[in-house]
VOTI-246099 format. One record per residue (C-alpha): x, y, z. Coordinates in steps of 0.5 Angstrom, whole numbers, plus 2048, in hexadecimal, padded with zeros to 3 digits. Each point is the difference from the previous one (the first is absolute). Layout:
BEGIN
XYZ
...
END
This chain:
BEGIN
9498C58DD
805805800
8067FB800
7FE7FD7FA
8028077FC
8078017FF
803804805
807803802
8007FC806
7FC7FB803
7FF7FF808
8017F9803
7F97FE800
7FF8027F9
8057FC7FE
7FD7FA804
7F98027FC
8038007F9
8037F8802
7FA7FE802
7FC8037FB
8047FD7FB
8007F9803
7F87FF800
8018037F9
8057FB7FE
7FC7FB803
7FA8027FC
8048007F9
8037F8802
7F97FE801
7FD8037F9
8067FD7FD
7FE7F9802
8047FA803
8037FF7F9
805806800
8027FE807
8027F87FF
8028017F9
8048057FE
8008017F8
8028057FC
7FA804801
7FF7FF807
808802801
7FF8067FC
7FA802804
8037FF807
8068037FF
7FD8067FD
7FB801806
8057FF805
8048067FD
7FA8047FF
7FE7FF807
807801803
8028077FE
7FB803804
8017FC807
807803800
7FF8077FC
7FC805804
8008047FA
7FC7FB7FC
7F97FF801
7FC7FA800
7FA8027FC
8047FF7FA
8037F9802
7F97FD801
7FD8037FA
8067FD7FC
8007F9804
7F87FF7FE
8028027F9
8057FB800
7FC7FA804
7FA8027FA
8057FF7FA
8027FA804
7F97FC800
7FF8037F9
8077FC7FE
7FE7FA804
7F98007FC
8048007FA
8057FA802
7F97FC801
7FD8027F9
8068017FB
8057FB7FF
8048047FC
801805806
8017FA805
8067FE7FC
803807800
800800808
8017F9802
8067FC7FD
7FF7F97FE
8037FA805
8077FF7FE
8027F8801
8057FF805
8017F9800
7FD7FA7FC
8017F8801
805802806
8058047FC
801808801
7FF8047FA
805805801
7FD8057FA
7FA800805
804802806
8038067FB
7F98027FE
7FC800807
807804802
8007FB806
8067FC803
8017F9802
800801807
7F98047FF
7FE7F97FC
8027FB806
7FD805805
7F98007FD
8017F87FF
8027FF807
7FA804802
7FC7FC7FD
8037F9803
8037FE7FA
8077FD802
8037FE7F9
7FF8047F9
7FF7F97FD
7FA7FF802
7FD8067FD
7FC7FF7F9
7FF8087FF
802806804
7FD8077FE
803807802
7F8803800
7FE8087FF
7FF801807
8077FE802
7FF7F9802
8037FA7FE
7FA7FA7FF
8027F97FE
7FD7F97FF
8047FA802
8017FA7FC
7FA7FB801
8047FA802
802805806
7FA803802
7FE7FE807
7FB7FA801
7F9801801
7FA7FD803
7FD8017F9
8067FD7FC
7FF7FA805
7F97FF7FF
7FE801808
7F9803802
801806804
7FA804803
7FE8077FE
804805802
7FE804807
803807801
7FF801808
7FC806801
803805806
7FB800805
804804806
8068057FE
803804805
7FB7FE806
7FA8027FB
7FB7FB7FE
7FE8017F9
7F97FF800
7FF8007F8
8047FA7FF
7FD7FC806
7F98027FC
8027FC7FA
8037FA804
7F9800804
804801806
7FE805806
804805805
7FE7FB805
8037FA7FD
8068037FF
801803807
7FE7F9803
8057FD7FC
806804801
7FE7FF808
7FF7F9800
8067FD7FB
805805800
7FF803808
8008077FE
7FC8067FE
7FF8037F9
804807802
8067FB801
7FF7FE7F8
8058027FB
7FD7FC7FA
7FB7FB800
7FD7FC7FA
7FB7FC7FE
7FF7FB7FA
7FA7FC7FE
8017FA804
7FF805806
8087FF801
802806805
807802800
803806805
805804800
802803807
803807802
8077FE802
END
């Protein structure tokens, strides 16, 4: 474990070992921080990511620095982060301090320039976000907000909303999400059990209907009506 300590020089193997330790340590840290810090980079998430990245990076480029201090500092920061998230959930005042309020950008099809200035975004960014939401005309937008996580949320005017079966009072069948029964040539026995099927049934259907073997199947799904869909390796 000498490669973790500060030294005048490190061998190539010691540099590699440091990188490996740092990689797996950061994976554990990311797991501890949770999915929220990855998918929604709010102020507290940005600060912790920036600091941890800086703390871990130095021992990976400077042999005179040991990794013990960086690891200890990172663990402390993770504890502070988790404590901060807990405070965000418990105390609204602390939440208002860290999380910005949504900024109104569009109202009834009109772009609010004051909102753009407050959010510090350009008209190009607004148009880009709306295009990603498949909005081709700003006139159809009833409300659009710049959220605390840096994304734009919007609501279409009711008369421009897509027609649904519910609005047309059309009866529909219950939602049925197909189960994955084969993935990369391997049969998922757990899913089959829930569908009251067995391995022999799958092998037989794959052979008789699709004239192939299970090992040649990239993906296969099965719904409650026993309808199987297969995607082969190509």
